[in-house]
Steps between C-alpha positions, in 0.01 A plus 500: 500500500472868442644777710171690533380301801188375322401165649527191284357156570760224525461132588554457872753224436714749303566719804812438710493579872770720651445366852494136614250548785170669570421660835207306651377795708485719192337220301225471762417870459502480120287181497244676720462776239539287185183423304537133416164505317627772262877451525681803370778711641666823407775476243827377650842647428758293313847546356685293245771305681685227316247519218207432735217720620591520867256613767635803686206558732167333571611148584222459757231613255648270238474204740133585560450501124661155478274371778197637314603318181586813303693409185620849403642791694479862395851641521682819410868578464632661817697813416601595855864542592564163665814319618488261205817320610311397814200379297731296276646341813149439638400317183815288533398414857152412375644265239717337767183446707309356203277805464490567128142625465231659714319167555810372680423738787201287599636289783766760580286713731681567826430687824574869530808428717632237262445729201695773675784265594526298177424767247510863615822458700664315210413782261626761746829312542540483123451877476746556781238634740 
């Protein structure tokens, strides 16, 4: 991918998740706004981690795309200053949970409280916060 943030289409199965759960409350809001008849979403940010295009943000929109049968995602390389050591650890956690692509998030939708407890708190502990 290029560093100029131009979106590129990639097969949805080629995108690794960086979180093993999706917040059900957030998914409900996104589903309400998602056009399943014309399924498109804004380009999603990715970074190369372990040689894979890894989703940095937009997991909920990506799950909607999966549910709509989208076969490609528009992605761009995220250039923000991010705690990449944390993202590397998150991908490791995903692999441990059997989440190796975006489609694996289907069936891993949890309540807002569970998402906070299982995911947000774990990330905060990892960062020392």
